[in-house]
C-alpha positions in Angstrom: 70.4 -17.8 -18.8 67.7 -20.1 -20.1 68.8 -23.3 -21.7 67.2 -26.6 -22.6 67.7 -29.6 -20.4 69.5 -32.7 -22.0 67.0 -35.5 -22.8 68.5 -37.9 -20.3 68.1 -35.3 -17.5 64.7 -34.3 -18.5 63.7 -38.0 -18.7 65.0 -38.5 -15.1 63.0 -35.6 -13.7 59.9 -36.9 -15.6 60.4 -40.4 -14.4 60.1 -39.0 -10.7 56.4 -38.8 -11.3 55.8 -42.0 -13.2 58.2 -44.4 -11.7 58.1 -43.9 -7.9 58.9 -47.5 -6.9 59.2 -51.1 -8.5 55.5 -51.3 -8.2 55.1 -48.3 -10.7 57.2 -50.2 -13.3 55.0 -53.4 -12.8 51.8 -51.4 -13.2 52.9 -49.7 -16.5 54.3 -52.9 -18.1 51.3 -55.0 -17.2 48.8 -52.4 -18.5 50.8 -52.1 -21.7 50.6 -55.8 -22.1 46.8 -55.8 -21.7 46.5 -52.9 -24.2 48.5 -54.9 -26.7 45.8 -57.6 -26.8 47.7 -60.2 -24.7 45.8 -63.3 -23.4 48.7 -64.3 -21.3 51.0 -62.3 -19.2 53.9 -63.5 -17.0 55.4 -61.3 -14.2 58.8 -62.4 -12.8 60.2 -60.4 -9.8 63.7 -60.7 -8.0 64.6 -58.9 -4.8 61.3 -57.0 -4.6 62.0 -55.6 -8.1 65.4 -54.0 -7.3 67.3 -56.6 -9.3 64.7 -57.7 -11.9 61.3 -56.9 -13.1 60.2 -59.0 -16.2 56.9 -58.8 -18.0 56.3 -61.2 -20.9 53.1 -61.1 -23.0 51.8 -62.7 -26.2 50.3 -59.6 -27.4 50.6 -57.9 -30.8 54.4 -57.2 -30.5 56.3 -54.4 -32.3 58.4 -54.0 -35.4 62.0 -52.7 -35.2 61.0 -49.1 -35.9 58.2 -49.2 -33.4 60.3 -50.7 -30.6 62.7 -47.8 -30.8 59.9 -45.1 -31.0 58.2 -46.6 -28.0 61.0 -45.3 -25.7 60.7 -41.7 -26.9 58.8 -39.3 -24.8 55.1 -38.9 -25.6 55.3 -41.5 -28.2 52.0 -43.5 -28.0 49.7 -45.6 -30.3 46.7 -44.9 -28.2 45.7 -41.3 -29.3 46.3 -39.2 -32.3 44.4 -35.9 -31.7 42.9 -34.0 -28.8 39.5 -35.5 -29.5 40.7 -38.9 -28.6 41.1 -37.9 -25.0 37.2 -37.8 -24.7 36.9 -41.5 -25.6 39.8 -43.2 -23.9 39.3 -46.9 -23.0 42.9 -48.0 -22.8 45.3 -48.0 -19.8 48.1 -46.0 -21.2 47.8 -43.1 -23.5 50.3 -40.3 -22.4 53.5 -42.1 -23.7 55.6 -41.5 -20.8 56.0 -45.0 -19.2 58.7 -46.6 -21.2 60.7 -43.4 -21.5 60.6 -42.9 -17.7 61.5 -46.5 -17.0 64.4 -46.4 -19.5 65.8 -43.3 -17.8 66.3 -44.9 -14.3 67.0 -48.5 -15.2 68.7 -50.9 -17.6 66.0 -52.2 -20.0 66.1 -55.2 -22.4 63.3 -55.5 -24.8 62.6 -58.6 -27.1 59.6 -58.2 -29.3 58.3 -59.6 -32.5 55.2 -59.3 -34.7 53.2 -62.3 -35.4 53.7 -61.8 -39.1 57.6 -61.7 -38.8 60.0 -64.5 -38.7 62.5 -62.6 -36.5 62.1 -60.1 -33.7 64.4 -57.4 -32.3 66.4 -57.1 -29.1 67.1 -53.6 -27.8 69.3 -52.8 -24.8 68.8 -49.3 -23.2 70.5 -47.7 -20.2 69.9 -44.2 -18.9 67.7 -43.4 -22.0 70.5 -44.5 -24.4 70.2 -47.2 -26.9 73.3 -49.4 -26.4 72.5 -52.1 -29.0 69.7 -53.3 -31.5 69.9 -56.5 -33.2 67.6 -59.3 -34.8 66.7 -62.1 -32.5 64.7 -65.3 -32.5 61.8 -64.9 -29.9 58.2 -65.6 -29.4 55.6 -63.3 -30.7 54.6 -60.4 -28.4 56.9 -58.5 -26.0 59.3 -59.3 -23.2 60.5 -56.4 -21.0 63.2 -56.9 -18.5 63.9 -54.0 -16.4 67.2 -54.4 -14.4 68.9 -52.5 -11.5 66.3 -50.0 -11.0 67.3 -46.5 -9.9 71.0 -47.6 -10.4 71.8 -44.1 -11.6 69.7 -42.3 -9.0 71.3 -43.5 -5.6 69.1 -41.3 -3.5 66.0 -42.8 -4.9 67.2 -46.3 -4.5 68.3 -45.6 -1.0 64.9 -44.6 0.2 63.2 -47.7 -1.0 61.5 -49.5 1.7 62.0 -53.2 2.9 61.6 -56.0 0.5 58.4 -57.2 2.1 57.0 -53.6 1.8 58.0 -53.3 -1.8 56.7 -56.7 -2.7 53.4 -56.0 -1.2 53.0 -52.8 -3.3 53.8 -54.9 -6.4 51.2 -57.5 -5.4 48.7 -54.7 -5.1 49.4 -53.5 -8.6 49.3 -57.0 -9.9 45.8 -57.6 -8.2 44.3 -54.4 -9.7 45.2 -55.3 -13.2 44.3 -58.9 -12.9 40.9 -58.3 -11.4 39.7 -56.0 -14.2 40.9 -58.4 -16.9 39.6 -61.8 -15.8 39.7 -63.0 -19.5 43.4 -62.9 -19.5 45.7 -65.4 -17.9 48.3 -64.0 -15.4 51.2 -65.8 -13.8 53.4 -64.2 -11.0 56.8 -65.5 -9.8 58.8 -64.1 -7.0 62.3 -65.2 -6.5 61.7 -68.4 -8.3 58.5 -69.2 -6.4 55.1 -69.1 -7.9 52.7 -66.8 -6.1 49.8 -66.7 -8.6 48.6 -68.8 -11.4 45.3 -67.2 -12.5 43.8 -69.0 -15.6 41.2 -67.0 -17.7 37.8 -67.0 -16.4 35.0 -65.1 -15.0 35.2 -62.4 -12.2 34.2 -64.7 -9.4 36.8 -67.3 -10.3 39.3 -64.5 -10.6 38.6 -63.3 -7.0 38.7 -66.8 -5.7 42.2 -67.3 -7.4 43.5 -64.1 -5.9 42.0 -64.0 -2.3 41.5 -67.8 -1.7 38.3 -70.0 -2.0 36.8 -68.8 1.2 35.8 -65.7 -0.5 33.4 -67.3 -2.8 30.8 -67.9 -0.3 30.8 -64.3 1.0 30.2 -62.5 -2.3 26.9 -60.8 -3.1 26.2 -59.9 -6.7 25.6 -56.3 -7.7 24.0 -55.3 -11.0 22.1 -52.1 -12.0 22.1 -50.0 -15.0 20.9 -46.3 -15.2 21.2 -43.6 -17.6 24.3 -42.2 -15.7 26.2 -45.3 -14.7 26.1 -49.0 -14.8 27.3 -50.7 -11.6 28.4 -54.4 -11.5 30.6 -56.6 -9.4 30.4 -58.0 -5.9 30.1 -56.9 -2.3 31.0 -58.9 0.7 28.6 -60.1 3.4 28.6 -58.1 6.6 29.6 -61.0 8.7 32.7 -61.6 6.5 34.0 -58.0 7.0 37.7 -57.6 7.6 39.9 -55.6 10.0 41.7 -54.0 7.1 40.4 -52.4 3.8 42.6 -54.6 1.6 39.7 -56.0 -0.2 38.2 -52.8 -1.5 38.5 -52.1 -5.3 36.7 -49.5 -7.4 37.0 -49.6 -11.3 35.7 -47.3 -13.8 35.6 -48.3 -17.4 38.0 -51.2 -16.4 40.4 -48.8 -14.8 41.2 -48.9 -11.0 40.7 -45.8 -9.2 40.5 -44.5 -5.6 37.7 -42.3 -4.4 37.0 -41.6 -0.6 33.8 -39.8 -1.4 32.2 -42.9 -3.3 33.8 -45.2 -0.6 31.6 -43.5 2.0 28.5 -44.4 -0.2 29.4 -48.2 0.4 30.1 -47.7 4.2 26.9 -45.8 4.6 25.0 -48.8 3.3 26.7 -51.1 5.8 26.1 -48.5 8.7 23.8 -50.5 10.9 25.5 -54.0 10.1 29.3 -53.5 10.9 31.3 -52.2 14.0 33.2 -49.1 13.5 36.5 -51.1 13.3 35.5 -53.5 10.5 35.6 -52.9 6.8 33.5 -54.5 4.2 34.7 -56.1 1.0 33.6 -54.8 -2.4 34.7 -55.3 -5.9 32.7 -52.7 -8.0 32.8 -51.8 -11.7 31.3 -48.5 -12.9 30.7 -48.1 -16.5 30.2 -44.4 -17.6 30.5 -42.3 -20.7 34.2 -41.6 -21.2 33.3 -38.0 -22.0 31.8 -37.6 -18.4 35.1 -38.4 -16.5 38.6 -37.0 -16.5 41.3 -39.7 -15.9 44.2 -37.4 -16.5 44.3 -35.6 -13.1 46.9 -37.6 -11.3 50.3 -38.8 -12.4 49.6 -42.3 -11.4 46.1 -42.3 -13.0 44.6 -43.6 -9.7 42.1 -40.6 -9.2 39.3 -39.9 -11.5 37.0 -36.8 -11.7 33.3 -37.5 -12.3 30.9 -35.1 -13.9 27.9 -36.5 -12.0 29.6 -37.5 -8.7 26.7 -36.8 -6.4 24.3 -38.8 -8.5 26.7 -41.6 -8.7 27.1 -41.5 -5.0 23.3 -41.9 -4.5 23.0 -44.7 -7.0 26.0 -46.7 -5.6 24.5 -46.4 -2.0 21.1 -47.6 -3.2 22.5 -50.6 -5.1 24.6 -51.7 -2.2 21.6 -51.4 0.1 19.4 -53.3 -2.2 21.9 -56.1 -2.8 22.4 -56.6 1.1 18.7 -56.9 1.6 17.9 -58.8 -1.7 20.3 -61.7 -0.9 19.3 -62.1 2.8 22.2 -61.0 4.8 20.3 -62.6 7.8 19.3 -66.3 8.0 15.9 -67.1 6.7 13.3 -68.7 9.2 12.6 -72.3 8.8 9.2 -73.3 10.1 8.7 -76.7 11.8 5.7 -78.2 9.7 5.6 -81.5 11.6 2.2 -81.9 13.2 0.7 -78.9 11.4 -3.0 -79.1 10.4 -3.6 -79.8 6.8 -5.4 -76.8 5.4 -7.3 -77.9 2.2 -7.2 -75.7 -0.9 -10.7 -74.4 -1.5 -12.1 -74.4 -5.1 -13.3 -71.4 -6.8 -17.2 -72.1 -6.2 -16.9 -73.6 -2.7 -19.4 -72.2 -0.3 -18.0 -71.2 3.1 -20.4 -71.7 6.2 -20.4 -69.3 9.0 -18.8 -70.7 12.1 -21.3 -71.4 15.0 -20.6 -71.0 18.7 -22.4 -73.0 21.4 -23.2 -71.0 24.6 -24.4 -72.3 27.9 -27.2 -69.7 28.8 -27.6 -71.3 32.4 -24.1 -70.9 33.4 -23.4 -68.0 36.1 -19.9 -67.7 37.3 -20.9 -65.5 40.2 -23.0 -68.3 41.9 -20.0 -70.8 41.8 -19.2 -72.0 45.4 -16.0 -74.0 44.4 -13.0 -72.4 42.9 -12.9 -73.1 39.2 -9.3 -74.0 39.4 -10.1 -76.8 42.0 -13.3 -78.0 40.1 -13.5 -81.7 40.1 -12.7 -82.9 36.5 -11.9 -86.2 34.8 -8.5 -84.7 33.7 -7.5 -83.6 37.2 -8.9 -86.5 39.2 -7.6 -86.5 42.7 -6.4 -82.8 42.7 -8.6 -81.8 45.4 -7.3 -84.4 47.9 -3.7 -83.5 47.0 -4.4 -79.9 47.5 -5.9 -80.5 51.0 -2.9 -82.8 52.0 -0.4 -80.1 50.8 -2.3 -77.5 53.1 -2.1 -79.7 56.1 1.6 -80.4 55.7 2.5 -76.7 55.1 1.3 -75.8 58.5 3.8 -78.1 60.1 6.7 -77.5 57.7 10.0 -76.8 59.6 13.0 -75.3 57.7 15.4 -76.9 60.3 14.7 -80.3 59.1 16.6 -79.6 55.9 20.3 -80.6 55.9 21.3 -77.5 54.1 23.7 -74.8 55.4 23.2 -71.2 55.1 24.5 -69.7 51.7 26.9 -67.3 53.4 28.6 -70.3 55.0 28.8 -72.6 51.9 31.3 -70.5 50.3 34.9 -71.3 51.4 36.6 -68.5 53.3 39.0 -66.4 51.2 42.4 -65.6 52.7 42.4 -61.8 53.4 45.3 -60.3 51.4 44.8 -56.9 52.8 46.2 -55.6 56.0 42.8 -54.1 57.4 39.2 -53.9 56.5 39.5 -50.3 55.0 41.5 -51.8 52.1 39.4 -54.7 51.6 36.9 -53.0 49.4 39.4 -50.6 47.5 38.6 -52.2 44.1 35.2 -52.1 42.4 34.5 -53.7 39.1 32.1 -51.9 36.7 30.3 -53.4 33.6 32.9 -56.2 33.5 35.1 -53.7 31.7 36.6 -51.3 34.2 38.2 -51.2 37.6 37.6 -48.3 39.9 39.9 -47.7 43.0 40.4 -44.6 45.3 43.4 -42.5 45.0 44.5 -39.4 46.7 42.9 -36.9 44.2 39.8 -38.8 43.6 38.8 -42.0 41.8 41.0 -43.9 39.2 39.4 -46.0 36.5 41.2 -48.7 34.7 40.3 -50.2 31.4 40.7 -54.1 31.9 41.2 -54.9 28.2 43.8 -52.2 27.6 45.6 -52.9 30.7 45.8 -56.5 29.9 47.0 -55.7 26.4 49.8 -53.6 27.9 50.9 -56.3 30.2 51.0 -58.9 27.5 52.8 -56.6 25.0 55.6 -55.9 27.4 56.1 -59.5 28.4 56.3 -60.5 24.7 58.7 -57.7 23.9 60.9 -58.8 26.9 60.9 -62.3 25.6 62.1 -61.2 22.2 64.8 -58.9 23.7 66.2 -61.5 26.1 66.1 -64.3 23.5 64.5 -66.6 26.0 63.5 -70.1 24.8 59.7 -70.3 25.0 58.4 -73.9 25.4 55.6 -75.1 23.2 52.3 -76.9 24.0 51.3 -79.5 21.4 47.8 -79.3 20.1 45.6 -82.5 20.1 43.9 -81.3 16.9 46.0 -78.9 14.7 44.3 -75.7 13.6 44.4 -74.6 9.9 43.9 -71.1 8.7 43.5 -70.6 4.9 45.0 -67.5 3.4 45.3 -65.8 -0.1 48.7 -66.3 -1.6 49.9 -62.8 -0.9 48.8 -63.1 2.8 50.6 -66.4 3.0 53.7 -64.8 1.7 53.5 -62.0 4.2 53.3 -64.6 7.1 56.3 -66.4 5.7 58.3 -63.1 6.1 57.9 -63.5 9.9 58.1 -67.3 10.0 61.3 -67.6 11.9 60.1 -65.0 14.6 56.9 -67.1 15.2 58.9 -70.3 15.6 61.3 -68.7 18.0 58.2 -67.7 20.1 57.2 -71.2 20.4 54.8 -71.7 17.5 55.1 -74.9 15.6 53.6 -74.0 12.2 53.7 -75.4 8.8 52.6 -74.1 5.4 50.4 -76.2 2.9 48.8 -75.1 -0.3 48.3 -71.4 0.9 47.2 -72.5 4.3 49.0 -72.1 7.8 48.7 -75.2 10.0 49.3 -74.6 13.8 50.6 -77.9 15.5 51.8 -76.1 18.8 51.4 -72.8 20.6 53.6 -71.1 23.1 53.1 -72.2 26.6 50.4 -70.0 28.2 48.6 -69.6 24.8 47.3 -73.1 24.5 43.7 -71.9 24.1 44.7 -69.1 21.6 42.6 -68.6 18.5 44.9 -69.2 15.5 42.7 -67.2 13.1 42.7 -64.1 15.4 46.3 -64.3 15.8 47.0 -64.5 12.0 44.5 -61.6 11.3 46.2 -59.4 13.9 49.7 -60.1 12.4 48.5 -59.4 8.8 46.8 -56.3 9.8 49.8 -54.8 11.6 52.2 -55.7 8.8 49.9 -54.2 6.2 49.3 -51.1 8.1 53.0 -50.6 8.6 53.8 -50.4 4.9 53.5 -46.6 5.0 56.8 -46.5 7.1 60.1 -47.1 5.9 61.3 -49.1 8.8 59.6 -51.2 11.5 60.3 -53.5 14.4 59.3 -57.0 13.6 59.4 -58.0 17.2 57.2 -55.2 18.4 54.7 -55.8 15.7 54.5 -59.5 16.6 54.2 -58.7 20.2 51.3 -56.2 19.4 49.6 -58.7 17.3 49.7 -61.5 20.0 48.8 -59.0 22.8 45.8 -57.8 20.8 44.6 -61.2 20.0 44.9 -62.7 23.4 43.9 -59.8 25.6 40.5 -60.0 27.3 37.5 -58.1 25.8 35.0 -58.7 28.5 36.5 -60.8 31.4 33.3 -61.3 33.6 33.5 -61.1 37.3 36.8 -60.6 39.1 37.6 -61.3 42.6 39.4 -58.7 44.7 42.6 -60.8 44.6 42.4 -61.0 40.6 41.9 -57.2 40.5 44.8 -56.4 42.7 47.0 -58.8 40.7 46.0 -57.1 37.4 46.6 -53.6 38.7 49.9 -54.6 40.3 51.2 -56.0 37.0 49.9 -52.9 35.1 52.0 -50.6 37.3 55.0 -52.8 37.0 55.0 -51.9 33.3 57.2 -49.4 31.7 54.3 -47.4 30.4 51.3 -48.3 32.4 49.3 -45.3 31.3 48.7 -46.3 27.7 48.1 -49.7 25.9 50.3 -51.0 23.1 48.3 -48.9 20.6 48.9 -45.6 22.4 45.3 -45.5 23.9 44.9 -44.6 27.5 44.5 -47.3 30.0 43.7 -45.1 33.1 41.6 -42.2 33.8 41.6 -40.3 37.0 38.5 -38.1 38.1 39.0 -35.6 40.8 36.0 -35.7 43.1 36.3 -32.2 44.4 35.5 -30.9 40.8 32.1 -32.2 41.1 31.1 -30.0 44.1 32.5 -26.8 43.1 30.1 -23.9 42.9 
């Protein structure tokens, strides 16, 4: 009854943990390239990794024998005995990556040692070596992974959209690139270069990945204790994002996730950020390898610390210190013009006691004239003016002014209600809510959420009907600078934005708005882009998504009022009527309630 599984079946089962998607292949191959001592790594992607994933490096390379052995399960050059697990400083060490990749794809490897004249070319499919031959190639290694999951149709079927899979690949690329700023990385997607990151320091690497605007928002972090050394950068509070896409933890140069330590950073920003904003941080923890366990997760993205609580306290303290040390609030600049010149006293200078002259004969209680009206050279003529004013005040007549009463100066508004009882049926509270009586009590309407629901359904209706939306040209085009990955995401919905009436152009990782849809002439281009990016990024956890609904949601959120100020009765009635004309008036586009009804009788029950 008990039998051993064939190697190809066992490899495919094992590959399910190591290779979950194209991004998993990118992660393993790039980490192997860095471990091989490469100073330059090239990543080439086609069709979000479905067709091709190629990673070429100029590392140490392999011999013919090593190239064959590398595709065997648990074959590795990183460890030799159990003691090596306590001092792991390389990315890979379990020897499962290449065997798992070869089990679910067609792999071509070209590799050559620097000391050899010829390299070797291997072709492997479904864990079987199809051919092995000498080849002329550059020193280092070049892995080409083609037709991923070709022999597991179910796994390939459940891959997400190209945009979603490409975003995951970009995430893995960024994680490896950030923790290795001394290595040059180049990334091409479908023939287009997304990243060209020359070797440099950490700040240059972050600027190359996230755009030059991030340089001015970085605050240096550097502290060393007996438990952990913390270095890197945190972002200024006023540059916080609506997404947590710029948050990176590294331990011993290895990316990891840890919600517990993440709370330590958020706690330091507690009084500086709104609840819906996320700080940026790029923090590197250096600890003794014997004090952590990096082998508790198949993807090696979780790490177990021996002194986790102490690291939490240290991390929270260093972030707080950095925020205060680098003056997150602007410094006060004093105006020194006209200030007295205070001389610097010498060491032996004698300081005289100040003297005050007092008029002993002055008695304020015997003064017959009000001190305010005392004749003085400075106020010569004041008494005469005061007397003349009193005389004129006695004969002052308000009817001589050509001013109408305030109540009559306001133009009469047209009464849109049938009778006086309906005239005051709307009441605005705190510039945010509308209260109106209903049969069971009082109904409160959130103005911002109601406006968002109205705009959302209008934009969705325009998409569904395919109506042509006119554009309004801008006198001065607006430019929004983005990181290469964000620019690529915006280009995925480019045609939809143009159909909506936007006239946009791309230039050097920037989006230039030349025209907005009619009715959105005063729209904020940066707010629109931020909302679109946030909705696209948040949706990567689902396999399918409606592009039109996401764009409609982004526009509705960016353009809905936050605090509208005073509304007239006509404006409030118009807003309420438009809300109840919607298909789902009781919730906004994000599923939050727009209406709350309070039953008055409940307040008076015994």
